[in-house]
C-alpha positions as CSV (number, residue, x, y, z in Angstrom):
1,M,82.0,-10.8,-4.3
2,E,78.9,-9.2,-5.9
3,S,79.1,-5.8,-7.4
4,S,76.5,-3.2,-6.5
5,S,76.8,-1.6,-9.9
6,S,75.2,-4.6,-11.8
7,S,72.9,-3.7,-14.6
8,S,70.2,-6.3,-13.6
9,P,67.5,-5.1,-11.2
10,E,67.7,-6.5,-7.7
11,R,65.0,-9.2,-7.0
12,V,62.9,-8.4,-4.0
13,E,61.1,-11.3,-2.3
14,P,57.6,-10.5,-1.1
15,R,57.2,-10.3,2.7
16,W,54.2,-12.0,4.3
17,E,52.9,-11.6,7.7
18,G,54.3,-14.5,9.8
19,G,57.2,-14.9,7.4
20,A,55.7,-17.6,5.1
21,A,53.9,-17.1,1.9
22,P,50.2,-18.1,2.0
23,R,49.2,-21.4,0.5
24,A,46.3,-22.0,-1.8
25,L,43.2,-22.9,0.1
26,N,42.4,-26.6,-0.3
27,R,39.5,-28.5,1.2
28,E,42.0,-29.7,3.8
29,D,43.0,-26.1,4.6
30,A,39.4,-24.9,4.9
31,P,38.6,-23.5,8.3
32,A,37.4,-26.0,10.8
33,Y,34.0,-25.2,12.3
34,D,31.5,-26.8,14.6
35,Y,28.7,-27.0,12.0
36,A,25.1,-26.6,13.1
37,G,23.2,-29.8,13.0
38,F,20.0,-30.5,11.2
39,W,17.8,-30.4,14.4
40,Q,19.3,-27.1,15.5
41,R,18.5,-25.7,12.1
42,A,15.0,-27.2,12.2
43,V,14.3,-25.5,15.5
44,A,15.6,-22.2,14.2
45,I,13.4,-22.3,11.1
46,L,10.4,-23.2,13.3
47,I,11.1,-20.1,15.5
48,D,11.5,-17.9,12.4
49,W,8.2,-19.1,10.9
50,L,6.4,-18.7,14.2
51,L,7.7,-15.1,14.3
52,V,6.5,-14.5,10.7
53,V,3.1,-15.9,11.5
54,V,2.7,-13.9,14.7
55,I,3.9,-10.7,13.1
56,A,2.6,-11.0,9.6
57,M,-0.9,-12.4,10.2
58,P,-2.3,-9.4,12.1
59,I,-0.8,-7.1,9.5
60,I,-2.3,-9.1,6.6
61,V,-5.7,-9.2,8.3
62,V,-5.7,-5.4,8.9
63,T,-4.4,-4.7,5.4
64,F,-6.4,-7.2,3.3
65,G,-9.2,-8.3,5.6
66,A,-9.9,-11.8,6.9
67,D,-11.2,-12.8,3.4
68,Y,-7.6,-12.8,2.3
69,F,-7.3,-16.4,3.6
70,S,-9.8,-17.8,1.1
71,L,-8.7,-19.8,-1.8
72,D,-9.8,-17.2,-4.3
73,P,-6.7,-16.3,-6.4
74,V,-7.9,-12.7,-6.8
75,R,-8.0,-12.2,-3.0
76,R,-4.4,-13.8,-2.8
77,S,-2.9,-11.2,-5.1
78,G,-0.7,-9.8,-2.4
79,D,1.2,-13.1,-1.8
80,L,4.1,-12.1,-4.1
81,V,4.4,-8.7,-2.4
82,I,4.3,-10.4,1.1
83,A,6.9,-13.0,0.0
84,A,9.2,-10.3,-1.3
85,I,9.0,-8.3,1.9
86,V,9.6,-11.4,4.1
87,G,12.5,-12.4,1.8
88,A,14.1,-8.9,2.1
89,I,13.8,-9.0,5.8
90,V,15.4,-12.5,6.0
91,V,18.3,-11.4,3.8
92,G,18.6,-8.3,5.9
93,F,18.9,-10.3,9.1
94,W,21.4,-12.7,7.4
95,R,23.5,-9.7,6.2
96,Y,23.5,-7.5,9.3
97,C,23.2,-10.1,12.1
98,G,24.7,-13.2,10.4
99,A,21.5,-15.1,11.2
100,T,17.7,-14.9,11.5
101,P,16.2,-14.5,14.9
102,G,15.6,-18.3,15.1
103,K,19.3,-19.0,14.3
104,L,20.4,-16.4,16.8
105,A,18.2,-18.1,19.4
106,V,19.8,-21.5,18.9
107,G,23.3,-20.0,18.7
108,V,24.3,-20.5,15.0
109,R,25.2,-18.2,12.1
110,I,25.8,-18.2,8.4
111,V,29.3,-17.8,7.0
112,D,31.0,-18.1,3.6
113,A,32.1,-21.7,3.3
114,A,35.5,-20.9,1.8
115,T,36.6,-18.0,4.0
116,G,34.5,-18.1,7.2
117,A,33.8,-14.4,6.6
118,P,30.2,-13.0,6.4
119,P,28.7,-13.9,3.0
120,T,28.1,-11.1,0.4
121,T,24.6,-9.9,-0.1
122,M,24.4,-11.5,-3.5
123,R,25.5,-14.8,-2.1
124,L,22.7,-14.5,0.6
125,V,20.1,-13.6,-2.1
126,I,21.2,-16.7,-4.0
127,R,20.9,-18.8,-0.8
128,L,17.4,-17.6,-0.3
129,L,16.3,-18.2,-3.9
130,C,17.8,-21.7,-3.6
131,Y,15.4,-22.5,-0.8
132,F,13.0,-23.4,-3.6
133,V,15.6,-25.8,-5.1
134,S,15.9,-27.5,-1.7
135,A,12.2,-27.6,-1.2
136,L,10.9,-28.8,-4.5
137,P,11.8,-32.5,-4.4
138,F,10.0,-33.2,-1.1
139,Y,12.3,-31.0,0.9
140,L,15.2,-33.4,0.1
141,G,17.6,-30.4,-0.2
142,F,17.0,-29.5,3.5
143,L,17.2,-33.1,4.6
144,W,20.6,-33.4,2.8
145,A,22.1,-31.6,5.8
146,V,21.6,-34.8,7.9
147,F,24.0,-36.7,5.7
148,D,26.4,-34.0,4.6
149,R,29.8,-33.9,6.4
150,R,29.6,-30.1,6.6
151,K,25.8,-30.2,7.4
152,Q,25.0,-28.2,4.2
153,G,21.6,-28.2,2.5
154,W,21.5,-27.8,-1.2
155,H,20.9,-24.1,-0.8
156,D,24.1,-23.8,1.2
157,K,26.1,-25.8,-1.3
158,I,24.8,-23.7,-4.3
159,A,25.4,-20.4,-2.5
160,G,28.7,-21.5,-0.9
161,T,27.7,-21.0,2.7
162,V,27.8,-23.0,5.9
163,V,25.9,-22.7,9.1
164,I,28.2,-22.8,12.1
165,Q,28.0,-22.7,15.9
166,E,28.5,-19.3,17.4
167,P,31.9,-19.3,19.2
168,D,31.5,-19.1,23.0
């Protein structure tokens, strides 16, 4: 019989929801998703670029004039500002909607590859910047999604994100 006046402290086992302690997350334990395929993602990016062109071109013409579209580097000085604005809008859509308008139209969204939760803003900024990594070698980083089992492009792999089907 055990005495209640023992000098050693009582050991308390942690209680976990569902009764069992959580296991470490392995690749096998990673959430199972219906990953968005290459062609879905290609259609989504075409929709997004169409929106950018339809919205941005009139603003550029009104702001800089039609001469902006010449090859003169001095007239193209606003390119960096325009790219920064478009990039901020894209990251904003990813952060607050889970997808750009094109991805929303085809029914997919971006999630953290490990947890399935919405990615952090920093992870999304890294994803956007890594588009350059995916694009530089003849767009091979984007085409990688055709062959990858989780349909990730290089930008997804580097940022730790996946593009999944929206649940019905």
